[in-house]
Residue, then its C-alpha position, 0 to 999 in steps of 0.5 A: m416492835s414496829v421501830g428499832l433500837r438506836g445504835p450502837t446497841n442495834l448490832f443483832g437481829h432479833p427474830t420472834d417466835q412468830l417469825l421463826a414459825e412463819v419461816d418454818l411454815e414456808l420451808s415446809q410446804w414442799d416436805s410432802q413431795p420428797l421425791k421432788p428435791v427442791s433447792k431452798i435459799s433464804f435471804g436475810h440481813f444479819p449473819l447467824s453470828f449476830s442473830a439472837s435466839s427468840q424468847s423461847g430459845k429457838t434460832l434461825k440456825d435451828i430452822f435452817l438445819k431442820h430443812s437442810l437449806s441450800a444457802y442462807v445469803c446475808g449482809h450486815l458486815h458489808s465485806r468489811f472484815g474479809k473476803n471469806l465471810k462464809r460459813y458451812h453449818l452442820s448439825s451437831h447432836r452433842f449437847l456440850s459441843s463447842q459449836k455453840f460458841f466457836q467454829f474455828n474453820l470455815n468448813q466443818n468436817p462431818s463425823e465419820g460413821s457407817k454409810n447408810c444408803s437406804f432411801g429411808a435414811p434421814p437427810v444430812q442437816e446442813f446449809w451454807e451461809w454466804e455473807m455478801g457485800d453491798w452496792r452502796k458501799t462496796r459496789a459489789m454484786r452477787i449472781l446466784a445460780i441453781d443448776r439441777g440442784h447445784v447452787s453456785f454463786a459469783d461475786i462481782d466487784f464493780q469498784s474497778g469498773s464495769k464488766k463486759t463479760i461475767i462468767l459463773p461456773t455452775f458445775p462442778l462446784d467450788s469445793r471450798f465454798m459450795s460443796t455439801s455433805s449431802s452431795h458427798h453422801e449421794y455420790e457415794c451411794e449413787h443416788m445423784l442424778p447422773s445427767s447433772y454430772e455428765t457435763v461441765r457447765a457455766l453461765v456467761f453474761s455479756v454485752s457483746p456476742i460470745v464467739s467461744v467458751v473454753a473449759r480448762i481443768y488442771d491437775t495439781r497432783y505433782g505441784n504444778l498446774d498441768i492441763v488435763v482438759d482443754a475443751p470448747m464449750t457449746n451454748l445450750g440455748d437454755e431460755s430458763s436463764r438470763g445468761d447463756l448456759y454453756a456445757v462440755p461433756w466429760n468423764y466425771k468418774a476420772f476426776q474422783d479423788p480423795s483430795a478436794d483440791r487436786f483438780w482446778l477449773q477455769i473458764e475462758a470466754t471471748d466475745i466478738m470484739g476479741r475481748t477475753t475474760i477468764t475466771e479465777l481458778r477454783p478447786f472442785s471435787v465431784n465426789g463432794l468433799h470439802g476444800k480447806v479454807s482458813w479464816t483470817w482472825k477478823e473473819f473468824f471474829v465476825m463469823g466463827c464466834q457465836w456472840e450471843a452465847l459468848y456474851y455472858p461468859i465473857l461478861w462474868v469472867s471480866l467482872y470476876f477477874l476485876l473483883l478478884i484483882l481487888l479482893i485477893p490483894r486485900a485479903f492477903l494484907f488482912f490475913s497475912r503479915k507478909q507484904i511484897t516489898y520493893k526488895n522482893v521485886l528486885a530479888s525475884k525479878g519476876f512479873i508476878s511479884g511486880v503485879g502483886l506489888v501494883l495490886q497491893e499498893l492500890c489497897n494502901v490507897p483506901i478511898a481509891w480501892f473502895g471507889f473501884l469496888g463500889y463502881l463495879f457493884y454499881l455497874i452490876m446492880f444499877p442502871w448505867f444510863t437513861g436515854q432515848v431507846f428507839t429511833d422514833g424518840e418517843d419512849k425512854g429507857y435505862m440500860t443495864y448490862m442485861g439490856w434496855v428496860v423501857k416503859f411505854s407511854d401508851n399502855k404503861s407496860n414494861h419491856d425488860y431487857i430488850g437489846s440483849p446481847d446488843v448492849m455488849v458493844v457498850v458493856l465489854p469495851h468499858l470493862i476491858f478497855v477502861v475499868l481494867p486499865a484504870i485499876l492497873s494504872s492506879g495500882a502502878l502509880a501507887a507502886e511507883r511511889v513506893v519504888h521511888r521511896g525505896k530507891f531514894l532511901s537506898v541512894s541517900g543511905k537514910k533510914k525509912d523514918d527520916y524519909s518524910g523530911l528528907d525528900q524536899r530538902s534533897v530535891r532542892y539542895d543536893s547539888r553534888g551527886n550525879r547518882r542523885s540526879k540520874f535517879h531522879f530522872g529515871g523515877h520521873w519518866i516512869r511516872l510520866i508514862l503512867l500519867v499519859l496512860c491515865l490521860v489515854i484512858c480518860w480520853k477513850h472514856f469521854k470519847n465513848c461518853r460523847a458517842l452515847m450522848k449523841a446516840y441516846e440524847m443524854n445529859p452526862l450530868l443528869h442521865f449517867p453521872v456515875y458512869t461518866l465521872g466515876i473512873p476519871l474522878l478515881l484516876v484524878y484522886v490517885i494521881h493527887k494521892t501519889k504525887r511527890n512532895 
């Protein structure tokens, strides 16, 4: 398509089979020269967690793994969710691998197998994914370097001001974000280029001439930062780089260790003005082991979850759950003579019996029960709304839980279910944060009426048959008992809380409707009346039906 979808249903990147074939072809042009290793880096907008598969089921991840990319650099998230928006991808040949849905850690540990050091052995299929911030919103910049096959980067934050000197260590690599399994394999098999390991190297960019650069290596074996290397670095005068490349010889074999974070590197540069710049401490592993880094829950949410694969499981679990909490209590009432009563809840003092009472009493408000059930079937079987789908505003379409269906005006053809799984940003919040709370709140209002009646009868000592006439008279004319007034106050604030909860649900729902109206140029009464008014009308009906006389 020459134009894109309007937000909010434009969350995902949608590579076509043609685009994937072109990327595959571009990355394949060096395959005929296996003896000349090439570092391959790809740039794109969307992280792979927000990239959909093509019509044939292929993905960018499949292409990148096939060619063992060094790195895929992307954006889209603008560093809003954390600083560790990075992910190491390793090929998994298990059909039912959980990697299809989740990756719980930033790094993946390769499965231990027999070491195959023959030159004909297939290469490790892997690559790094590095999300980066943008200049417009976060004033962030990334410098990326390729040093004899070793790919490294440094993120520069200009929000705190301009930088007089920038340092990018290029070897040894940060074991947390840059080490690869292929490097470990090459080191173990002694297939690496020895000259690339014999010096510690760093790129230095400075507005003023640099007078000294020092490399320091710390050993943390005993829990302290003990300096084991403190050596001045020499400018190599490499004209192939924009910065000045500094290096210092070292005995790299002395730093071989089974721990990926025992040794830490720091580079210090001093310019002619006496200004000193020091890099952050970074762990390294000359034998290519991965340092352990944990995502925060927000970082895991956007980088560790494969949302295209998760959308339909979450959708159907949500729909089945909503249908079951409506149908199971109804079936229980139909086939069983036993009912959950207020006394049962008091006797058991259990959460499950309380929820059972809530769902059971919703069944005793039949119009509301059938209304919620019909609303769910409407969401499954019919369009949710109709609006302007594309940014150019020429073609209209209707949205279902499977995506947008658009009929183009030029050739009278249909585009079925575009914008999938992008529609999840509308579908899942509506089901989980609007429909589910509305059902539970309606049941709670109905149950509160029953509980109020049970408490009232227990306090008044009257029979159940006398309740209907007693309620109004007792409320209006009882002026003697303090127990009666305390009970009335206690029952009143529970209902008040439920009414406030209903208002919050309606407020959130109408807020979402307003955003959709603006995004897709819709009229709520013409283009999505059932979606807009269904839940609020059902809540109003339940509130009216459960009010006290």
